[in-house]
DSSP file (Angstrom, degrees, kcal/mol; ACC not computed):
  #  RESIDUE AA STRUCTURE BP1 BP2  ACC     N-H-->O    O-->H-N    N-H-->O    O-->H-N    TCO  KAPPA ALPHA  PHI   PSI    X-CA   Y-CA   Z-CA
    1    1 A M              0   0    0      0, 0.0     2,-0.3     0, 0.0     0, 0.0   0.000 360.0 360.0 360.0 143.3   24.5  233.3  140.0
    2    2 A C        -     0   0    0      2,-0.0     2,-0.5     0, 0.0     0, 0.0  -0.895 360.0-120.8-135.3 167.2   22.2  232.3  142.8
    3    3 A T        -     0   0    0     -2,-0.3     2,-0.5     2,-0.0     0, 0.0  -0.935  19.3-166.6-113.7 131.4   22.6  230.9  146.3
    4    4 A V        -     0   0    0     -2,-0.5     2,-0.5     2,-0.0    -2,-0.0  -0.971   9.1-152.7-116.3 128.8   21.1  227.6  147.4
    5    5 A T        -     0   0    0     -2,-0.5     2,-0.4     2,-0.0    -2,-0.0  -0.895  12.5-171.7-105.1 126.3   20.9  226.8  151.1
    6    6 A L        -     0   0    0     -2,-0.5     2,-0.4     2,-0.0    -2,-0.0  -0.939   7.5-165.7-116.5 138.1   21.0  223.1  152.1
    7    7 A E        +     0   0    0     -2,-0.4     2,-0.3     2,-0.0    -2,-0.0  -0.987  21.3 158.7-119.7 133.7   20.4  221.7  155.6
    8    8 A Y        -     0   0    0     -2,-0.4     2,-0.7     8,-0.0    -2,-0.0  -0.969  47.2 -94.0-150.1 163.0   21.4  218.2  156.3
    9    9 A N    >   -     0   0    0     -2,-0.3     3,-1.9     1,-0.2     7,-0.2  -0.711  27.7-153.5 -82.5 115.0   22.2  215.9  159.2
   10   10 A H  T 3  S+     0   0    0     -2,-0.7    -1,-0.2     1,-0.3     6,-0.1   0.736  94.4  56.1 -62.2 -22.5   26.0  215.8  159.6
   11   11 A S  T 3  S+     0   0    0      4,-0.0     2,-0.8    -3,-0.0    -1,-0.3   0.475  83.8  97.1 -90.2  -0.6   25.8  212.4  161.2
   12   12 A N    <>  -     0   0    0     -3,-1.9     4,-2.0     1,-0.2     5,-0.2  -0.798  58.8-162.8 -91.4 111.4   24.0  210.9  158.1
   13   13 A A  H  > S+     0   0    0     -2,-0.8     4,-2.4     1,-0.2     5,-0.2   0.873  88.6  53.7 -63.0 -38.9   26.6  209.2  155.9
   14   14 A L  H  > S+     0   0    0      1,-0.2     4,-2.6     2,-0.2    -1,-0.2   0.915 108.2  49.9 -63.0 -42.5   24.3  209.1  152.9
   15   15 A A  H  > S+     0   0    0      1,-0.2     4,-2.3     2,-0.2    -1,-0.2   0.904 111.4  48.9 -62.5 -41.6   23.6  212.9  153.2
   16   16 A R  H  X S+     0   0    0     -4,-2.0     4,-2.4    -7,-0.2    -2,-0.2   0.898 112.0  48.4 -66.0 -40.0   27.4  213.6  153.4
   17   17 A R  H  X S+     0   0    0     -4,-2.4     4,-2.5     2,-0.2    -2,-0.2   0.915 111.8  49.1 -65.9 -42.4   28.1  211.3  150.3
   18   18 A K  H  X S+     0   0    0     -4,-2.6     4,-2.3     2,-0.2    -2,-0.2   0.911 112.4  48.2 -63.5 -42.1   25.3  213.0  148.3
   19   19 A L  H  X S+     0   0    0     -4,-2.3     4,-2.5     2,-0.2     5,-0.2   0.920 111.4  50.1 -64.1 -43.4   26.6  216.4  149.2
   20   20 A A  H  X S+     0   0    0     -4,-2.4     4,-2.2     1,-0.2    -2,-0.2   0.899 111.1  49.3 -61.6 -41.0   30.2  215.4  148.3
   21   21 A A  H  X S+     0   0    0     -4,-2.5     4,-0.9     2,-0.2    -1,-0.2   0.901 110.7  50.6 -64.7 -40.3   29.0  214.1  144.9
   22   22 A L  H >< S+     0   0    0     -4,-2.3     3,-0.6     1,-0.2     6,-0.4   0.917 113.6  44.0 -63.3 -44.3   27.1  217.3  144.3
   23   23 A L  H >< S+     0   0    0     -4,-2.5     3,-1.4     1,-0.2     5,-0.2   0.825 105.6  63.4 -70.6 -31.0   30.2  219.4  145.0
   24   24 A A  H 3< S+     0   0    0     -4,-2.2    -1,-0.2     1,-0.3    -2,-0.2   0.723  87.8  70.9 -67.2 -21.0   32.4  217.1  143.0
   25   25 A T  T << S-     0   0    0     -4,-0.9    -1,-0.3    -3,-0.6    -2,-0.2   0.766 100.5-133.5 -66.0 -22.9   30.5  217.9  139.8
   26   26 A G  S <  S+     0   0    0     -3,-1.4    -2,-0.1    -4,-0.3    -3,-0.1   0.394  82.4 104.4  84.3  -3.8   32.1  221.4  140.0
   27   27 A L  S    S+     0   0    0     -5,-0.4     2,-0.3     1,-0.0    -4,-0.1   0.704  80.9  42.0 -80.5 -19.5   28.7  223.0  139.3
   28   28 A F        -     0   0    0     -6,-0.4     2,-0.3    -5,-0.2    -2,-0.3  -0.926  65.6-164.8-128.1 150.9   28.3  224.1  142.9
   29   29 A V        -     0   0    0     -2,-0.3     2,-0.5    -5,-0.0    -5,-0.0  -0.954  25.1-115.1-131.4 153.7   30.7  225.6  145.5
   30   30 A K        -     0   0    0     -2,-0.3     2,-0.4    -7,-0.1     3,-0.3  -0.763  27.4-162.6 -89.5 130.0   30.5  225.9  149.3
   31   31 A L  S    S+     0   0    0     -2,-0.5     3,-0.1     1,-0.2   -28,-0.0  -0.885  74.7  12.0-108.3 144.0   30.3  229.4  150.6
   32   32 A G  S    S-     0   0    0     -2,-0.4    -1,-0.2     1,-0.2     2,-0.1   0.902  90.1-166.7  60.4  40.1   31.0  230.2  154.3
   33   33 A E        -     0   0    0     -3,-0.3    -1,-0.2     1,-0.1     3,-0.0  -0.357  13.4-143.1 -67.3 133.8   32.4  226.7  154.6
   34   34 A E        -     0   0    0     -3,-0.1    -1,-0.1    -2,-0.1    -3,-0.0  -0.774  30.9-104.0 -90.9 141.7   33.0  225.4  158.1
   35   35 A P    >   -     0   0    0      0, 0.0     3,-1.9     0, 0.0     4,-0.3  -0.317  23.6-120.7 -64.4 149.8   36.0  223.2  158.5
   36   36 A D  G >  S+     0   0    0      1,-0.3     3,-1.4     2,-0.2    -2,-0.0   0.749 109.5  71.4 -62.2 -23.4   35.4  219.5  158.8
   37   37 A E  G 3  S+     0   0    0      1,-0.3    -1,-0.3     3,-0.0    -3,-0.0   0.675  80.1  76.2 -67.2 -14.8   37.1  219.5  162.2
   38   38 A A  G <  S+     0   0    0     -3,-1.9     2,-0.7     1,-0.1    -1,-0.3   0.809  87.0  67.2 -66.5 -28.0   34.1  221.4  163.5
   39   39 A Y    <   -     0   0    0     -3,-1.4    -1,-0.1    -4,-0.3     0, 0.0  -0.848  64.6-180.0 -98.5 119.2   32.1  218.1  163.5
   40   40 A K        -     0   0    0     -2,-0.7    -3,-0.0     0, 0.0     2,-0.0  -0.976  26.6-125.9-116.5 123.8   33.4  215.5  166.0
   41   41 A P        -     0   0    0      0, 0.0   -30,-0.0     0, 0.0    -2,-0.0  -0.357  26.7-116.3 -67.7 148.0   31.6  212.2  166.2
   42   42 A T     >  -     0   0    0      1,-0.1     4,-2.3    -2,-0.0     3,-0.2  -0.403  26.1-108.2 -77.4 160.0   30.3  211.1  169.6
   43   43 A P  H  > S+     0   0    0      0, 0.0     4,-2.4     0, 0.0     5,-0.2   0.850 122.0  55.3 -57.4 -33.0   31.7  208.0  171.2
   44   44 A E  H  > S+     0   0    0      2,-0.2     4,-2.4     1,-0.2     5,-0.2   0.900 107.7  48.4 -66.5 -39.9   28.3  206.3  170.5
   45   45 A E  H  > S+     0   0    0     -3,-0.2     4,-2.2     2,-0.2    -1,-0.2   0.891 111.1  50.4 -66.7 -39.2   28.7  207.1  166.8
   46   46 A I  H  X S+     0   0    0     -4,-2.3     4,-2.3     2,-0.2    -2,-0.2   0.932 112.4  46.2 -63.7 -45.5   32.2  205.8  166.7
   47   47 A E  H  X S+     0   0    0     -4,-2.4     4,-2.5     2,-0.2    -2,-0.2   0.899 111.5  51.8 -65.1 -40.8   31.2  202.5  168.4
   48   48 A A  H  X S+     0   0    0     -4,-2.4     4,-2.3     1,-0.2    -1,-0.2   0.899 110.6  48.8 -62.8 -40.1   28.2  202.1  166.1
   49   49 A H  H  X S+     0   0    0     -4,-2.2     4,-2.8     2,-0.2    -2,-0.2   0.912 110.2  51.2 -65.3 -42.4   30.5  202.6  163.1
   50   50 A R  H  X S+     0   0    0     -4,-2.3     4,-2.5     2,-0.2    -2,-0.2   0.921 111.5  47.2 -59.9 -45.2   33.0  200.1  164.5
   51   51 A Q  H  X S+     0   0    0     -4,-2.5     4,-2.2     2,-0.2    -1,-0.2   0.905 112.9  48.7 -64.7 -41.9   30.2  197.5  165.0
   52   52 A W  H  X S+     0   0    0     -4,-2.3     4,-2.3     2,-0.2    -2,-0.2   0.928 111.9  49.3 -62.9 -45.7   28.8  198.1  161.5
   53   53 A R  H  X S+     0   0    0     -4,-2.8     4,-2.5     1,-0.2    -2,-0.2   0.918 111.5  48.8 -60.0 -45.5   32.3  197.8  159.9
   54   54 A D  H  X S+     0   0    0     -4,-2.5     4,-2.3     1,-0.2    -1,-0.2   0.889 111.2  50.3 -63.4 -39.4   33.0  194.5  161.8
   55   55 A A  H  X S+     0   0    0     -4,-2.2     4,-2.3     2,-0.2    -1,-0.2   0.901 111.1  48.6 -65.7 -40.9   29.6  193.1  160.7
   56   56 A V  H  X S+     0   0    0     -4,-2.3     4,-2.3     2,-0.2    -2,-0.2   0.922 112.4  48.2 -65.3 -44.1   30.3  194.0  157.1
   57   57 A L  H  X S+     0   0    0     -4,-2.5     4,-2.4     2,-0.2    -2,-0.2   0.906 111.9  49.4 -64.0 -41.6   33.7  192.4  157.1
   58   58 A E  H  X S+     0   0    0     -4,-2.3     4,-2.2     2,-0.2    -1,-0.2   0.919 111.3  49.2 -63.8 -43.1   32.5  189.3  158.8
   59   59 A H  H  X S+     0   0    0     -4,-2.3     4,-2.2     1,-0.2    -1,-0.2   0.901 110.8  50.8 -62.3 -41.0   29.7  189.0  156.2
   60   60 A S  H  X S+     0   0    0     -4,-2.3     4,-2.1     2,-0.2    -2,-0.2   0.911 108.9  51.1 -63.6 -43.3   32.2  189.5  153.4
   61   61 A R  H  X S+     0   0    0     -4,-2.4     4,-1.3     1,-0.2    -2,-0.2   0.917 110.8  48.7 -60.5 -43.5   34.5  186.8  154.8
   62   62 A K  H  < S+     0   0    0     -4,-2.2     4,-0.4     1,-0.2     3,-0.2   0.903 113.4  46.5 -64.6 -41.0   31.6  184.3  155.0
   63   63 A N  H  < S+     0   0    0     -4,-2.2     4,-0.3     1,-0.2    -1,-0.2   0.823 118.9  40.0 -71.8 -31.0   30.5  185.0  151.4
   64   64 A M  H  X S+     0   0    0     -4,-2.1     4,-2.6    -5,-0.2     3,-0.4   0.553  88.9  91.5 -95.6  -8.1   33.9  184.8  149.9
   65   65 A S  H  X S+     0   0    0     -4,-1.3     4,-2.4     1,-0.2    -1,-0.2   0.871  86.9  49.1 -60.2 -40.2   35.3  181.8  151.9
   66   66 A H  H  > S+     0   0    0     -4,-0.4     4,-0.9    -3,-0.2    -1,-0.2   0.846 113.4  47.3 -69.1 -31.7   34.2  179.2  149.4
   67   67 A I  H  > S+     0   0    0     -3,-0.4     4,-0.7    -4,-0.3     3,-0.3   0.915 114.1  46.1 -72.8 -44.1   35.8  181.2  146.5
   68   68 A I  H >X S+     0   0    0     -4,-2.6     3,-1.1     1,-0.2     4,-0.6   0.894 107.6  58.0 -65.5 -39.6   39.0  181.8  148.4
   69   69 A A  H >< S+     0   0    0     -4,-2.4     3,-0.6    -5,-0.3    -1,-0.2   0.817  97.4  62.9 -61.1 -30.4   39.2  178.1  149.4
   70   70 A R  H 3< S+     0   0    0     -4,-0.9    -1,-0.3    -3,-0.3    -2,-0.2   0.825 109.7  38.8 -63.5 -31.7   39.1  177.1  145.8
   71   71 A Y  H <<        0   0    0     -3,-1.1    -1,-0.2    -4,-0.7    -2,-0.2   0.427 360.0 360.0-101.5   0.1   42.4  178.8  145.1
   72   72 A V    <<        0   0    0     -4,-0.6    -1,-0.2    -3,-0.6    -2,-0.1   0.423 360.0 360.0 -97.4 360.0   44.3  178.0  148.4
């Protein structure tokens, strides 16, 4: 058994997804795990996420409107 130390940016969604995928394989375990509650997003991060989510939903609505109209 060996220990691998990873450092990553907690506010980077891609880094968090990659780490979650790595841990989901079952080949690795977290030692000395800090609870997820330790990281609290800043109000700026929350607002940026909200804006990104709204933009994605609007884009999806525009792309799917002609397909949905066909069945309505």
